FIKOLZA-1660 file (N, C-alpha, C; in steps of 0.1 Angstrom, whole numbers, plus 5000, padded with zeros to 4 digits):
% residues 201
   i   px   py   pz ch aa at
   1 5009 4988 5000  A  M  N
   1 5000 5000 5000  A  M CA
   1 5009 5013 5000  A  M  C
   2 5006 5021 4991  A  E  N
   2 5014 5034 4990  A  E CA
   2 5011 5044 5001  A  E  C
   3 5021 5051 5005  A  N  N
   3 5020 5061 5015  A  N CA
   3 5012 5072 5009  A  N  C
   4 5003 5078 5018  A  T  N
   4 4996 5090 5014  A  T CA
   4 5005 5102 5012  A  T  C
   5 5005 5109 5001  A  P  N
   5 5014 5121 4999  A  P CA
   5 5012 5132 5010  A  P  C
   6 5022 5138 5014  A  D  N
   6 5021 5148 5024  A  D CA
   6 5020 5162 5017  A  D  C
   7 5009 5168 5016  A  F  N
   7 5007 5181 5010  A  F CA
   7 5005 5192 5021  A  F  C
   8 5008 5189 5034  A  S  N
   8 5005 5198 5044  A  S CA
   8 5012 5212 5042  A  S  C
   9 5024 5212 5037  A  S  N
   9 5032 5224 5035  A  S CA
   9 5025 5233 5026  A  S  C
  10 5021 5229 5014  A  I  N
  10 5014 5237 5004  A  I CA
  10 5001 5241 5009  A  I  C
  11 4994 5233 5016  A  L  N
  11 4981 5236 5021  A  L CA
  11 4982 5248 5032  A  L  C
  12 4992 5247 5040  A  H  N
  12 4995 5257 5050  A  H CA
  12 4999 5271 5043  A  H  C
  13 5006 5270 5032  A  H  N
  13 5010 5281 5025  A  H CA
  13 4998 5288 5018  A  H  C
  14 4989 5280 5012  A  I  N
  14 4977 5286 5006  A  I CA
  14 4968 5292 5017  A  I  C
  15 4967 5285 5028  A  A  N
  15 4958 5290 5039  A  A CA
  15 4961 5303 5044  A  A  C
  16 4974 5308 5041  A  Q  N
  16 4977 5322 5045  A  Q CA
  16 4969 5332 5038  A  Q  C
  17 4963 5328 5026  A  H  N
  17 4957 5337 5018  A  H CA
  17 4941 5335 5016  A  H  C
  18 4938 5322 5017  A  I  N
  18 4924 5318 5015  A  I CA
  18 4920 5307 5024  A  I  C
  19 4907 5304 5025  A  T  N
  19 4902 5292 5033  A  T CA
  19 4896 5282 5023  A  T  C
  20 4902 5270 5022  A  F  N
  20 4896 5260 5013  A  F CA
  20 4884 5253 5021  A  F  C
  21 4874 5250 5013  A  T  N
  21 4864 5240 5019  A  T CA
  21 4870 5227 5018  A  T  C
  22 4864 5217 5024  A  E  N
  22 4869 5203 5023  A  E CA
  22 4869 5198 5009  A  E  C
  23 4859 5202 5002  A  Q  N
  23 4858 5198 4987  A  Q CA
  23 4868 5204 4979  A  Q  C
  24 4871 5218 4982  A  D  N
  24 4881 5225 4974  A  D CA
  24 4895 5219 4977  A  D  C
  25 4898 5216 4989  A  Q  N
  25 4911 5210 4993  A  Q CA
  25 4912 5196 4986  A  Q  C
  26 4902 5188 4985  A  K  N
  26 4903 5175 4979  A  K CA
  26 4906 5177 4964  A  K  C
  27 4900 5187 4957  A  L  N
  27 4901 5189 4943  A  L CA
  27 4916 5194 4941  A  L  C
  28 4920 5203 4949  A  F  N
  28 4934 5209 4948  A  F CA
  28 4945 5198 4949  A  F  C
  29 4944 5191 4960  A  T  N
  29 4955 5181 4962  A  T CA
  29 4954 5169 4952  A  T  C
  30 4943 5167 4946  A  S  N
  30 4942 5157 4936  A  S CA
  30 4951 5160 4923  A  S  C
  31 4954 5173 4922  A  M  N
  31 4962 5178 4911  A  M CA
  31 4976 5181 4913  A  M  C
  32 4980 5178 4926  A  L  N
  32 4994 5180 4929  A  L CA
  32 5003 5168 4928  A  L  C
  33 5015 5170 4925  A  R  N
  33 5025 5160 4923  A  R CA
  33 5038 5163 4931  A  R  C
  34 5043 5154 4939  A  I  N
  34 5055 5156 4947  A  I CA
  34 5068 5150 4938  A  I  C
  35 5078 5158 4937  A  K  N
  35 5089 5154 4929  A  K CA
  35 5102 5157 4936  A  K  C
  36 5112 5148 4935  A  K  N
  36 5125 5150 4940  A  K CA
  36 5134 5156 4929  A  K  C
  37 5142 5166 4933  A  V  N
  37 5151 5172 4924  A  V CA
  37 5166 5171 4929  A  V  C
  38 5175 5168 4920  A  K  N
  38 5189 5167 4924  A  K CA
  38 5195 5181 4924  A  K  C
  39 5206 5183 4932  A  R  N
  39 5214 5195 4931  A  R CA
  39 5219 5198 4917  A  R  C
  40 5218 5210 4913  A  K  N
  40 5223 5214 4900  A  K CA
  40 5213 5211 4888  A  K  C
  41 5202 5204 4892  A  Q  N
  41 5192 5200 4881  A  Q CA
  41 5184 5212 4878  A  Q  C
  42 5181 5214 4865  A  Y  N
  42 5172 5225 4860  A  Y CA
  42 5158 5220 4859  A  Y  C
  43 5149 5228 4864  A  I  N
  43 5135 5225 4863  A  I CA
  43 5128 5233 4852  A  I  C
  44 5135 5244 4848  A  E  N
  44 5130 5252 4837  A  E CA
  44 5143 5258 4830  A  E  C
  45 5141 5259 4817  A  Q  N
  45 5152 5265 4809  A  Q CA
  45 5147 5274 4797  A  Q  C
  46 5155 5283 4793  A  P  N
  46 5151 5292 4782  A  P CA
  46 5148 5283 4769  A  P  C
  47 5138 5288 4762  A  G  N
  47 5133 5281 4750  A  G CA
  47 5123 5270 4752  A  G  C
  48 5121 5266 4765  A  F  N
  48 5111 5256 4768  A  F CA
  48 5099 5263 4776  A  F  C
  49 5087 5260 4772  A  I  N
  49 5076 5266 4779  A  I CA
  49 5074 5261 4793  A  I  C
  50 5072 5270 4803  A  S  N
  50 5070 5266 4817  A  S CA
  50 5056 5259 4818  A  S  C
  51 5055 5247 4821  A  T  N
  51 5043 5240 4822  A  T CA
  51 5037 5237 4836  A  T  C
  52 5045 5240 4846  A  H  N
  52 5041 5238 4860  A  H CA
  52 5044 5250 4869  A  H  C
  53 5035 5252 4879  A  R  N
  53 5039 5260 4891  A  R CA
  53 5048 5251 4900  A  R  C
  54 5057 5257 4907  A  T  N
  54 5065 5249 4916  A  T CA
  54 5066 5255 4930  A  T  C
  55 5063 5247 4940  A  F  N
  55 5064 5250 4954  A  F CA
  55 5074 5243 4960  A  F  C
  56 5083 5249 4968  A  V  N
  56 5095 5242 4973  A  V CA
  56 5091 5237 4987  A  V  C
  57 5090 5225 4989  A  V  N
  57 5088 5219 5002  A  V CA
  57 5100 5219 5011  A  V  C
  58 5111 5215 5004  A  A  N
  58 5124 5216 5012  A  A CA
  58 5135 5217 5001  A  A  C
  59 5145 5226 5003  A  G  N
  59 5155 5227 4993  A  G CA
  59 5158 5242 4990  A  G  C
  60 5165 5244 4979  A  A  N
  60 5168 5258 4975  A  A CA
  60 5169 5259 4961  A  A  C
  61 5164 5270 4955  A  F  N
  61 5165 5272 4941  A  F CA
  61 5168 5286 4937  A  F  C
  62 5173 5289 4925  A  R  N
  62 5175 5302 4920  A  R CA
  62 5169 5303 4906  A  R  C
  63 5164 5315 4902  A  A  N
  63 5160 5317 4888  A  A CA
  63 5169 5328 4883  A  A  C
  64 5176 5326 4871  A  Y  N
  64 5185 5335 4866  A  Y CA
  64 5184 5336 4851  A  Y  C
  65 5189 5348 4846  A  V  N
  65 5191 5349 4831  A  V CA
  65 5206 5351 4828  A  V  C
  66 5210 5347 4817  A  V  N
  66 5224 5349 4812  A  V CA
  66 5224 5360 4802  A  V  C
  67 5233 5371 4805  A  G  N
  67 5233 5382 4796  A  G CA
  67 5241 5379 4784  A  G  C
  68 5241 5389 4775  A  A  N
  68 5249 5387 4762  A  A CA
  68 5264 5385 4765  A  A  C
  69 5268 5391 4776  A  D  N
  69 5283 5389 4779  A  D CA
  69 5286 5376 4787  A  D  C
  70 5276 5368 4788  A  G  N
  70 5278 5355 4795  A  G CA
  70 5276 5356 4810  A  G  C
  71 5273 5368 4815  A  Q  N
  71 5272 5370 4830  A  Q CA
  71 5259 5365 4835  A  Q  C
  72 5258 5358 4846  A  E  N
  72 5246 5354 4852  A  E CA
  72 5240 5364 4861  A  E  C
  73 5227 5367 4859  A  H  N
  73 5219 5376 4867  A  H CA
  73 5208 5370 4874  A  H  C
  74 5209 5368 4888  A  T  N
  74 5199 5361 4895  A  T CA
  74 5187 5370 4898  A  T  C
  75 5175 5366 4895  A  L  N
  75 5163 5374 4896  A  L CA
  75 5155 5370 4908  A  L  C
  76 5155 5357 4912  A  S  N
  76 5148 5353 4924  A  S CA
  76 5154 5341 4930  A  S  C
  77 5151 5339 4943  A  L  N
  77 5156 5328 4951  A  L CA
  77 5144 5322 4959  A  L  C
  78 5145 5310 4962  A  A  N
  78 5135 5303 4970  A  A CA
  78 5141 5292 4978  A  A  C
  79 5137 5291 4990  A  I  N
  79 5139 5280 4999  A  I CA
  79 5126 5274 5004  A  I  C
  80 5127 5266 5015  A  D  N
  80 5115 5259 5020  A  D CA
  80 5103 5269 5021  A  D  C
  81 5092 5264 5017  A  D  N
  81 5080 5272 5017  A  D CA
  81 5079 5284 5008  A  D  C
  82 5087 5283 4997  A  G  N
  82 5087 5294 4987  A  G CA
  82 5083 5288 4974  A  G  C
  83 5081 5297 4964  A  M  N
  83 5077 5293 4951  A  M CA
  83 5088 5299 4941  A  M  C
  84 5090 5292 4930  A  I  N
  84 5100 5296 4920  A  I CA
  84 5095 5292 4907  A  I  C
  85 5100 5300 4897  A  G  N
  85 5097 5297 4883  A  G CA
  85 5098 5309 4874  A  G  C
  86 5094 5307 4861  A  D  N
  86 5094 5318 4851  A  D CA
  86 5079 5322 4849  A  D  C
  87 5075 5332 4857  A  P  N
  87 5061 5335 4857  A  P CA
  87 5055 5339 4843  A  P  C
  88 5064 5346 4836  A  G  N
  88 5059 5351 4823  A  G CA
  88 5057 5340 4813  A  G  C
  89 5066 5330 4813  A  S  N
  89 5064 5318 4805  A  S CA
  89 5052 5310 4809  A  S  C
  90 5050 5308 4822  A  F  N
  90 5038 5300 4827  A  F CA
  90 5025 5307 4823  A  F  C
  91 5024 5320 4826  A  L  N
  91 5011 5327 4824  A  L CA
  91 5008 5329 4809  A  L  C
  92 5018 5331 4801  A  L  N
  92 5016 5333 4787  A  L CA
  92 5017 5321 4778  A  L  C
  93 5023 5310 4785  A  Q  N
  93 5025 5298 4778  A  Q CA
  93 5034 5300 4765  A  Q  C
  94 5045 5308 4767  A  E  N
  94 5055 5311 4757  A  E CA
  94 5068 5307 4762  A  E  C
  95 5078 5305 4754  A  P  N
  95 5092 5300 4758  A  P CA
  95 5097 5308 4769  A  P  C
  96 5103 5301 4779  A  A  N
  96 5109 5307 4791  A  A CA
  96 5122 5315 4787  A  A  C
  97 5125 5324 4796  A  T  N
  97 5137 5332 4794  A  T CA
  97 5147 5329 4806  A  T  C
  98 5142 5322 4816  A  L  N
  98 5150 5320 4828  A  L CA
  98 5155 5305 4829  A  L  C
  99 5166 5304 4836  A  F  N
  99 5170 5291 4840  A  F CA
  99 5165 5290 4855  A  F  C
 100 5159 5279 4859  A  V  N
 100 5155 5277 4873  A  V CA
 100 5163 5264 4877  A  V  C
 101 5172 5266 4887  A  E  N
 101 5182 5256 4891  A  E CA
 101 5181 5253 4905  A  E  C
 102 5182 5240 4909  A  A  N
 102 5182 5235 4922  A  A CA
 102 5196 5237 4928  A  A  C
 103 5197 5244 4940  A  L  N
 103 5210 5246 4946  A  L CA
 103 5213 5236 4957  A  L  C
 104 5203 5228 4960  A  E  N
 104 5204 5217 4970  A  E CA
 104 5195 5205 4965  A  E  C
 105 5198 5193 4971  A  E  N
 105 5188 5182 4969  A  E CA
 105 5175 5188 4974  A  E  C
 106 5164 5187 4966  A  S  N
 106 5152 5194 4970  A  S CA
 106 5140 5185 4967  A  S  C
 107 5129 5189 4975  A  T  N
 107 5116 5182 4973  A  T CA
 107 5106 5194 4968  A  T  C
 108 5099 5191 4958  A  I  N
 108 5090 5202 4953  A  I CA
 108 5076 5196 4951  A  I  C
 109 5066 5205 4951  A  I  N
 109 5052 5201 4947  A  I CA
 109 5049 5210 4935  A  I  C
 110 5043 5203 4925  A  Q  N
 110 5040 5210 4913  A  Q CA
 110 5025 5207 4909  A  Q  C
 111 5019 5217 4902  A  W  N
 111 5007 5215 4894  A  W CA
 111 5008 5221 4881  A  W  C
 112 5001 5216 4871  A  S  N
 112 5002 5219 4857  A  S CA
 112 4994 5232 4854  A  S  C
 113 4998 5238 4842  A  Y  N
 113 4991 5250 4837  A  Y CA
 113 4976 5246 4835  A  Y  C
 114 4973 5234 4829  A  E  N
 114 4959 5230 4826  A  E CA
 114 4952 5228 4839  A  E  C
 115 4958 5223 4849  A  H  N
 115 4951 5221 4862  A  H CA
 115 4949 5234 4869  A  H  C
 116 4958 5244 4867  A  E  N
 116 4956 5257 4873  A  E CA
 116 4943 5263 4867  A  E  C
 117 4942 5262 4854  A  Q  N
 117 4930 5268 4847  A  Q CA
 117 4918 5262 4853  A  Q  C
 118 4918 5249 4855  A  L  N
 118 4906 5242 4861  A  L CA
 118 4903 5247 4875  A  L  C
 119 4914 5249 4883  A  L  N
 119 4913 5253 4897  A  L CA
 119 4907 5267 4897  A  L  C
 120 4911 5276 4888  A  L  N
 120 4907 5289 4887  A  L CA
 120 4891 5290 4884  A  L  C
 121 4887 5280 4876  A  D  N
 121 4873 5280 4872  A  D CA
 121 4865 5273 4883  A  D  C
 122 4870 5263 4890  A  K  N
 122 4862 5256 4900  A  K CA
 122 4862 5261 4914  A  K  C
 123 4873 5268 4917  A  I  N
 123 4875 5274 4930  A  I CA
 123 4877 5289 4929  A  I  C
 124 4867 5297 4930  A  P  N
 124 4869 5312 4929  A  P CA
 124 4879 5317 4938  A  P  C
 125 4881 5312 4950  A  Q  N
 125 4890 5317 4960  A  Q CA
 125 4905 5315 4956  A  Q  C
 126 4907 5305 4947  A  F  N
 126 4921 5302 4943  A  F CA
 126 4927 5313 4935  A  F  C
 127 4919 5320 4927  A  S  N
 127 4924 5332 4920  A  S CA
 127 4928 5343 4929  A  S  C
 128 4922 5344 4941  A  V  N
 128 4926 5353 4951  A  V CA
 128 4940 5350 4956  A  V  C
 129 4943 5338 4958  A  A  N
 129 4956 5333 4963  A  A CA
 129 4966 5337 4953  A  A  C
 130 4964 5333 4940  A  M  N
 130 4973 5337 4930  A  M CA
 130 4975 5352 4928  A  M  C
 131 4964 5359 4929  A  M  N
 131 4966 5374 4928  A  M CA
 131 4974 5380 4939  A  M  C
 132 4972 5375 4951  A  R  N
 132 4980 5380 4962  A  R CA
 132 4995 5376 4961  A  R  C
 133 4997 5364 4956  A  R  N
 133 5011 5361 4953  A  R CA
 133 5017 5370 4943  A  R  C
 134 5010 5373 4932  A  A  N
 134 5014 5381 4921  A  A CA
 134 5018 5395 4927  A  A  C
 135 5009 5400 4936  A  Q  N
 135 5011 5414 4942  A  Q CA
 135 5024 5413 4950  A  Q  C
 136 5027 5403 4958  A  L  N
 136 5039 5402 4965  A  L CA
 136 5051 5402 4956  A  L  C
 137 5051 5395 4945  A  I  N
 137 5062 5395 4936  A  I CA
 137 5064 5408 4930  A  I  C
 138 5053 5415 4926  A  A  N
 138 5054 5429 4921  A  A CA
 138 5061 5439 4931  A  A  C
 139 5056 5437 4944  A  L  N
 139 5062 5446 4954  A  L CA
 139 5077 5443 4956  A  L  C
 140 5081 5430 4956  A  N  N
 140 5094 5427 4958  A  N CA
 140 5103 5432 4946  A  N  C
 141 5098 5431 4935  A  I  N
 141 5105 5437 4923  A  I CA
 141 5107 5451 4924  A  I  C
 142 5096 5459 4928  A  Q  N
 142 5097 5473 4930  A  Q CA
 142 5108 5477 4941  A  Q  C
 143 5108 5470 4952  A  R  N
 143 5117 5473 4962  A  R CA
 143 5132 5470 4958  A  R  C
 144 5134 5460 4950  A  R  N
 144 5147 5457 4945  A  R CA
 144 5152 5468 4935  A  R  C
 145 5143 5472 4926  A  V  N
 145 5147 5483 4917  A  V CA
 145 5150 5495 4924  A  V  C
 146 5142 5499 4934  A  I  N
 146 5145 5511 4942  A  I CA
 146 5158 5510 4949  A  I  C
 147 5161 5498 4955  A  A  N
 147 5173 5496 4962  A  A CA
 147 5185 5497 4953  A  A  C
 148 5184 5492 4940  A  Q  N
 148 5195 5493 4931  A  Q CA
 148 5198 5507 4927  A  Q  C
 149 5187 5515 4927  A  L  N
 149 5188 5530 4923  A  L CA
 149 5193 5539 4934  A  L  C
 150 5189 5535 4946  A  S  N
 150 5191 5545 4957  A  S CA
 150 5200 5541 4968  A  S  C
 151 5204 5528 4969  A  L  N
 151 5213 5523 4980  A  L CA
 151 5227 5520 4975  A  L  C
 152 5236 5521 4983  A  T  N
 152 5250 5516 4980  A  T CA
 152 5250 5501 4981  A  T  C
 153 5261 5495 4976  A  A  N
 153 5262 5481 4976  A  A CA
 153 5261 5475 4990  A  A  C
 154 5268 5483 4999  A  E  N
 154 5269 5478 5013  A  E CA
 154 5255 5479 5019  A  E  C
 155 5248 5490 5016  A  E  N
 155 5234 5491 5021  A  E CA
 155 5225 5480 5016  A  E  C
 156 5226 5476 5003  A  R  N
 156 5219 5466 4997  A  R CA
 156 5221 5453 5004  A  R  C
 157 5234 5450 5007  A  Y  N
 157 5237 5438 5015  A  Y CA
 157 5231 5438 5029  A  Y  C
 158 5233 5449 5036  A  D  N
 158 5227 5450 5049  A  D CA
 158 5211 5448 5049  A  D  C
 159 5205 5453 5040  A  E  N
 159 5190 5452 5039  A  E CA
 159 5187 5437 5036  A  E  C
 160 5195 5431 5027  A  F  N
 160 5193 5417 5024  A  F CA
 160 5195 5408 5036  A  F  C
 161 5206 5410 5043  A  A  N
 161 5210 5403 5055  A  A CA
 161 5199 5404 5066  A  A  C
 162 5193 5416 5068  A  Q  N
 162 5183 5419 5078  A  Q CA
 162 5169 5412 5074  A  Q  C
 163 5166 5413 5061  A  N  N
 163 5153 5407 5057  A  N CA
 163 5153 5393 5053  A  N  C
 164 5164 5388 5050  A  H  N
 164 5165 5374 5045  A  H CA
 164 5176 5366 5052  A  H  C
 165 5177 5365 5065  A  P  N
 165 5188 5358 5071  A  P CA
 165 5189 5343 5067  A  P  C
 166 5178 5336 5065  A  L  N
 166 5179 5322 5061  A  L CA
 166 5185 5321 5047  A  L  C
 167 5181 5330 5039  A  L  N
 167 5187 5329 5025  A  L CA
 167 5202 5331 5026  A  L  C
 168 5207 5340 5034  A  L  N
 168 5221 5342 5036  A  L CA
 168 5228 5330 5041  A  L  C
 169 5221 5322 5049  A  Q  N
 169 5228 5310 5054  A  Q CA
 169 5228 5298 5044  A  Q  C
 170 5218 5298 5035  A  R  N
 170 5216 5287 5026  A  R CA
 170 5221 5289 5012  A  R  C
 171 5222 5301 5007  A  I  N
 171 5225 5304 4993  A  I CA
 171 5240 5307 4991  A  I  C
 172 5247 5301 4982  A  P  N
 172 5261 5304 4979  A  P CA
 172 5264 5319 4978  A  P  C
 173 5275 5323 4982  A  L  N
 173 5279 5338 4982  A  L CA
 173 5278 5344 4968  A  L  C
 174 5284 5336 4958  A  Y  N
 174 5284 5342 4944  A  Y CA
 174 5270 5344 4938  A  Y  C
 175 5260 5336 4943  A  I  N
 175 5246 5338 4939  A  I CA
 175 5240 5350 4946  A  I  C
 176 5243 5352 4958  A  I  N
 176 5238 5364 4965  A  I CA
 176 5243 5376 4959  A  I  C
 177 5257 5376 4955  A  A  N
 177 5263 5387 4949  A  A CA
 177 5256 5390 4936  A  A  C
 178 5253 5380 4928  A  S  N
 178 5246 5382 4915  A  S CA
 178 5231 5387 4918  A  S  C
 179 5225 5383 4928  A  Y  N
 179 5211 5387 4932  A  Y CA
 179 5212 5403 4936  A  Y  C
 180 5222 5406 4942  A  L  N
 180 5224 5420 4947  A  L CA
 180 5230 5430 4937  A  L  C
 181 5234 5424 4926  A  G  N
 181 5240 5433 4915  A  G CA
 181 5254 5437 4918  A  G  C
 182 5262 5428 4922  A  M  N
 182 5277 5431 4925  A  M CA
 182 5285 5419 4923  A  M  C
 183 5298 5421 4922  A  S  N
 183 5307 5409 4920  A  S CA
 183 5308 5402 4933  A  S  C
 184 5312 5389 4932  A  R  N
 184 5315 5381 4943  A  R CA
 184 5327 5387 4952  A  R  C
 185 5337 5391 4945  A  E  N
 185 5348 5397 4952  A  E CA
 185 5344 5410 4960  A  E  C
 186 5336 5418 4954  A  F  N
 186 5331 5430 4961  A  F CA
 186 5323 5426 4974  A  F  C
 187 5314 5417 4972  A  L  N
 187 5306 5412 4983  A  L CA
 187 5315 5406 4994  A  L  C
 188 5325 5398 4990  A  S  N
 188 5334 5392 5000  A  S CA
 188 5341 5404 5008  A  S  C
 189 5345 5414 5001  A  K  N
 189 5352 5425 5007  A  K CA
 189 5343 5432 5018  A  K  C
 190 5330 5434 5014  A  I  N
 190 5320 5439 5023  A  I CA
 190 5319 5431 5036  A  I  C
 191 5317 5418 5034  A  R  N
 191 5316 5409 5045  A  R CA
 191 5328 5408 5054  A  R  C
 192 5340 5409 5048  A  Q  N
 192 5353 5409 5055  A  Q CA
 192 5353 5421 5064  A  Q  C
 193 5350 5433 5059  A  Q  N
 193 5350 5446 5066  A  Q CA
 193 5341 5445 5078  A  Q  C
 194 5329 5439 5076  A  K  N
 194 5320 5438 5087  A  K CA
 194 5324 5429 5098  A  K  C
 195 5332 5419 5093  A  A  N
 195 5336 5409 5104  A  A CA
 195 5348 5414 5112  A  A  C
 196 5355 5425 5107  A  M  N
 196 5367 5430 5114  A  M CA
 196 5362 5438 5126  A  M  C
 197 5369 5437 5138  A  P  N
 197 5365 5445 5149  A  P CA
 197 5368 5460 5146  A  P  C
 198 5360 5468 5153  A  D  N
 198 5361 5483 5151  A  D CA
 198 5373 5488 5159  A  D  C
 199 5384 5491 5153  A  K  N
 199 5396 5495 5160  A  K CA
 199 5395 5509 5167  A  K  C
 200 5384 5516 5163  A  R  N
 200 5383 5529 5169  A  R CA
 200 5378 5528 5184  A  R  C
 201 5373 5516 5188  A  K  N
 201 5368 5515 5201  A  K CA
 201 5379 5511 5211  A  K  C
% end
């Protein structure tokens, strides 16, 4: 007899935004699939259409784009209880522009684009959850753009360290540097300066 899949993490995540009826929850979980992902494995790549939403049960991921100069630019990060993907590709069902890579051995829950359309039709409250998530993404993007324009590199790092301490512990330094828009060497220099005792005291 197969073990019953554990969807408690995604249900708790959704419950922060809406309240499922028992029937709604049964429909939702019937469309979910649990998947194991190896470190350095890609779950999305440029040129391929994003066919699934991805919720991270346990693990770490980054979404990034490669510039014309070959430089990697990290756009989003996710660890346990987060979501990751190429939203433009998923929503428009057009080829992705982002790489989405596992940074650790990870467990994810996914549902397909077709299933999401059915959920939006059958569960009116589900669209509320997706809308609130989209609003949070938009807010995060706005804050990052403002930080890039108005804060120094050190201030951007301080803000990241204060707001995302778990990411700082789990994500490799070169990826955090890419996310913050600076070189790994410069970020290392900032961290070294902060680790040095203040000699003026």
